[in-house]
C-alpha positions as CSV (number, residue, x, y, z in Angstrom):
1,M,-0.2,0.1,0.2
2,G,2.9,2.4,0.7
3,Y,3.0,5.2,2.7
4,P,-0.4,7.3,3.8
5,K,-1.1,10.0,1.7
6,D,-3.4,11.9,4.3
7,L,-4.1,11.9,8.3
8,L,-5.1,8.1,9.5
9,S,-9.0,8.4,9.7
10,S,-11.7,5.7,9.4
11,R,-15.5,5.7,8.8
12,S,-15.9,2.5,10.5
13,I,-17.7,2.0,13.9
14,I,-17.5,-0.8,16.0
15,E,-20.0,-1.2,19.2
16,H,-19.2,-5.1,20.1
17,G,-22.2,-6.6,20.4
18,K,-24.4,-4.3,19.3
19,Y,-23.7,-2.8,15.8
20,A,-20.9,-2.4,13.5
21,L,-20.2,-0.3,10.2
22,I,-16.9,-1.9,8.5
23,A,-16.0,0.3,5.4
24,P,-13.8,-1.5,2.8
25,E,-10.9,0.7,3.4
26,G,-10.0,-0.4,6.4
27,L,-10.1,-4.1,5.8
28,V,-7.0,-6.5,6.3
29,N,-6.4,-9.9,4.9
30,N,-7.1,-13.0,6.6
31,V,-5.5,-16.4,6.1
32,I,-8.3,-18.9,6.0
33,P,-6.8,-22.5,5.4
34,G,-7.7,-24.3,2.3
35,F,-8.0,-21.2,0.4
36,E,-5.6,-20.6,-2.4
37,D,-5.2,-17.4,-4.5
38,C,-7.9,-15.6,-2.7
39,V,-8.1,-12.4,-0.7
40,I,-10.3,-13.0,2.2
41,S,-11.6,-10.5,5.2
42,I,-13.6,-11.6,7.9
43,L,-16.5,-9.2,8.5
44,G,-19.0,-10.4,11.3
45,S,-18.2,-12.9,13.6
46,P,-18.8,-14.3,17.3
47,K,-15.9,-11.9,18.5
48,L,-18.0,-9.0,17.2
49,G,-21.1,-10.3,18.6
50,A,-22.7,-12.2,15.8
51,S,-23.8,-15.9,16.1
52,F,-22.7,-16.0,12.3
53,V,-19.5,-15.5,10.2
54,D,-19.6,-13.1,7.3
55,Y,-16.5,-12.9,5.1
56,V,-15.7,-10.8,1.9
57,V,-13.7,-12.8,-0.6
58,T,-11.9,-11.7,-3.7
59,M,-10.7,-15.1,-5.7
60,K,-8.2,-14.4,-8.3
61,N,-7.9,-16.4,-11.6
62,G,-7.2,-20.0,-10.5
63,G,-8.8,-19.4,-6.9
64,K,-10.2,-22.1,-5.1
65,N,-11.1,-23.6,-1.8
66,T,-9.4,-27.1,-2.1
67,E,-10.9,-28.4,1.4
68,G,-14.4,-27.2,1.0
69,F,-16.1,-24.9,3.4
70,G,-18.5,-25.7,6.0
71,G,-19.6,-29.4,5.9
72,Q,-19.9,-30.2,9.5
73,E,-23.1,-31.7,10.9
74,D,-24.2,-28.4,12.7
75,V,-23.1,-25.8,10.3
76,E,-25.0,-24.2,7.0
77,T,-23.4,-21.9,4.3
78,F,-24.0,-19.5,1.7
79,V,-22.2,-17.5,-0.8
80,Y,-23.3,-14.7,-3.0
81,V,-21.6,-13.5,-6.3
82,L,-20.9,-9.9,-5.8
83,E,-18.8,-9.4,-8.8
84,G,-17.4,-12.2,-11.7
85,K,-18.3,-15.8,-12.3
86,I,-17.4,-19.1,-10.4
87,K,-18.0,-22.7,-10.4
88,A,-19.4,-24.1,-7.2
89,A,-20.3,-27.2,-5.9
90,A,-22.7,-28.6,-3.1
91,G,-21.0,-32.0,-2.3
92,D,-21.5,-33.7,-5.8
93,Q,-23.9,-31.2,-7.4
94,G,-22.1,-28.8,-9.6
95,F,-23.5,-25.0,-10.4
96,I,-22.2,-22.1,-12.4
97,L,-22.7,-18.8,-10.6
98,E,-22.4,-15.4,-12.5
99,E,-22.9,-12.0,-10.7
100,S,-26.2,-12.2,-8.0
101,G,-25.9,-16.0,-8.4
102,Y,-26.0,-17.9,-4.9
103,L,-25.7,-21.2,-3.2
104,Y,-27.0,-22.4,0.1
105,C,-25.5,-25.7,1.4
106,P,-27.3,-27.3,4.5
107,P,-25.5,-28.7,7.7
108,G,-23.4,-31.9,6.4
109,T,-22.7,-30.6,2.9
110,K,-19.5,-29.0,2.1
111,M,-19.0,-25.9,-0.3
112,Y,-16.6,-26.0,-3.1
113,L,-15.8,-22.9,-5.0
114,E,-13.5,-22.2,-8.1
115,N,-12.7,-19.2,-10.2
116,N,-11.3,-20.1,-13.9
117,W,-12.8,-17.4,-16.1
118,G,-10.1,-15.2,-16.4
119,G,-10.4,-12.2,-14.0
120,D,-11.3,-11.7,-10.4
121,S,-14.3,-12.6,-8.6
122,K,-15.9,-11.2,-5.5
123,L,-18.0,-13.2,-3.2
124,F,-20.2,-12.3,-0.1
125,L,-19.6,-15.7,2.0
126,Y,-21.7,-16.7,5.3
127,K,-21.9,-19.7,7.9
128,Q,-23.7,-20.5,11.2
129,K,-24.7,-23.3,13.1
130,Y,-28.0,-24.9,12.0
131,R,-30.8,-24.8,14.6
132,P,-32.8,-27.9,14.0
133,L,-36.4,-28.5,14.2
134,E,-37.9,-32.0,14.3
135,G,-38.9,-33.3,11.1
136,R,-37.4,-30.8,9.3
137,K,-34.4,-30.7,7.2
138,P,-33.1,-28.1,4.8
139,W,-31.8,-28.8,1.2
140,V,-29.5,-27.7,-1.2
141,Y,-30.8,-24.3,-2.9
142,S,-29.1,-22.2,-5.8
143,D,-30.5,-19.5,-7.8
144,H,-29.6,-16.1,-9.4
145,A,-30.9,-12.8,-7.3
146,N,-31.3,-10.8,-11.0
147,K,-33.9,-13.5,-12.0
148,I,-36.3,-12.9,-9.0
149,E,-38.7,-10.5,-9.0
150,Y,-39.1,-7.5,-6.7
151,R,-42.0,-7.2,-4.2
152,N,-43.3,-4.2,-2.2
153,Y,-41.6,-3.9,1.3
154,D,-44.8,-3.3,4.0
155,D,-47.0,-2.0,1.1
156,M,-44.4,0.8,0.1
157,H,-43.9,1.0,-3.6
158,N,-40.5,2.6,-3.6
159,V,-38.8,0.1,-1.4
160,N,-38.7,-3.5,-2.6
161,I,-37.4,-6.8,-1.4
162,K,-36.5,-10.2,-2.4
163,D,-36.5,-13.6,-0.7
164,L,-33.6,-15.7,-2.0
165,L,-34.2,-19.1,0.0
166,P,-37.4,-20.8,0.6
167,A,-39.8,-19.6,3.1
168,D,-40.2,-23.1,4.6
169,L,-39.5,-23.9,8.1
170,D,-37.0,-26.4,7.3
171,F,-34.5,-23.0,6.8
172,D,-33.6,-21.3,10.0
173,M,-32.2,-18.4,8.0
174,N,-33.0,-16.6,4.8
175,F,-31.0,-14.1,2.7
176,H,-32.8,-11.1,1.3
177,I,-32.1,-8.2,-1.2
178,L,-33.5,-4.8,0.2
179,S,-33.7,-1.8,-2.5
180,F,-34.7,1.8,-1.3
181,D,-35.5,4.1,-4.6
182,P,-33.9,7.9,-3.9
183,A,-35.2,9.3,-0.7
184,A,-37.3,6.3,0.1
185,C,-36.9,4.7,3.9
186,H,-38.1,2.2,6.3
187,P,-41.8,2.7,7.4
188,F,-40.5,2.9,11.0
189,I,-37.4,2.5,13.1
190,E,-37.3,-1.7,13.8
191,T,-36.2,-3.2,17.3
192,H,-36.4,-6.7,16.9
193,V,-34.7,-10.2,18.2
194,Q,-33.4,-10.8,14.7
195,E,-29.6,-10.0,13.7
196,H,-28.1,-9.3,10.3
197,G,-25.1,-8.9,8.7
198,A,-25.8,-6.7,5.5
199,Y,-23.1,-6.2,2.6
200,L,-24.4,-2.9,0.6
201,L,-24.3,-3.4,-3.3
202,S,-25.0,-0.2,-4.4
203,G,-25.9,3.6,-3.7
204,E,-25.6,5.8,-0.4
205,G,-27.7,6.2,2.5
206,M,-28.2,7.1,6.1
207,Y,-28.3,4.2,8.5
208,N,-29.8,4.3,12.1
209,L,-28.0,1.8,14.2
210,D,-29.0,2.3,17.9
211,N,-30.5,5.5,17.4
212,Q,-27.4,7.1,15.7
213,W,-27.7,7.9,12.3
214,V,-24.6,6.8,10.1
215,P,-23.6,7.5,6.6
216,V,-23.1,4.3,4.5
217,K,-22.4,3.4,0.9
218,K,-21.5,0.9,-1.3
219,G,-19.1,-1.6,-0.3
220,D,-19.9,-0.7,3.4
221,Y,-20.7,-4.1,5.6
222,I,-23.3,-3.6,8.5
223,F,-23.8,-5.6,11.6
224,M,-27.0,-5.0,13.7
225,G,-27.3,-7.2,16.8
226,P,-30.5,-8.2,18.4
227,Y,-32.8,-5.3,19.4
228,V,-30.6,-2.6,18.2
229,H,-32.8,0.2,16.5
230,Q,-32.2,0.1,12.6
231,A,-33.8,1.9,9.8
232,A,-32.7,3.5,6.5
233,Y,-33.0,6.5,4.4
234,A,-31.8,6.2,0.7
235,V,-29.7,9.6,-0.5
236,G,-28.1,10.3,-3.8
237,R,-29.0,9.4,-7.4
238,E,-29.2,5.6,-7.3
239,N,-31.2,3.0,-5.2
240,L,-29.7,1.8,-1.7
241,T,-29.6,-2.0,-2.1
242,Y,-28.1,-4.5,0.1
243,V,-28.0,-8.2,0.6
244,Y,-28.4,-9.6,4.2
245,S,-28.9,-12.4,6.2
246,K,-31.9,-12.9,8.9
247,D,-32.4,-15.6,11.3
248,C,-36.0,-16.9,11.2
249,N,-38.3,-19.7,11.7
250,R,-37.6,-20.6,15.3
251,D,-38.7,-19.7,18.7
252,A,-36.2,-17.9,21.2
253,A,-34.2,-20.4,23.1
254,L,-34.0,-20.0,27.0
């Protein structure tokens, strides 16, 4: 990187266990065993207060994870292609994922990723422990978000959402894409038991995190812990859009 060109400063905000804004310019690279020719940064994790782990991964040409990702009997995984094109596998099932493509692997199924298309590919990667429900079991699922139609969010025509995974009780989490037209916002400041890890795909906005308004933009990562106040306004000339995880379909544990 060389010498700094200005005073050291950061937009990132870390409130352990509550919320975090992690700006891309402050990320450092992490070594993850099994990943070759990949630049990886760990975003949300239990050390931050999340019950899951999020990563942003740049796979160079020829990059791959030779040992697989996840695969433990109680761990589920998900990958979303931010840029580029990769070959992915869930066990012995193969998939070609271009930008907006994604793959979910249930517990006990390893995820394999490979980039052999000539340029870099950028991924949003996730894992968490699955909460079983008697008589239910999730399955391998893959699609492309660009093929899914938006629907209105809370009856507002200027805020739209896509569900990336089935709503079945077999799944204890989901991924969504939420998109705000310029000047659109949440209908109210939310306070709920679910937690989120969100990667901003486009646009700029102001995000309310624990009743603090924080400027956000494309490339930022936001962690929102349980019961943290949260809401967004979109500003600028393009939609504020982000992909995010949400725990669901389970009762609160005692």
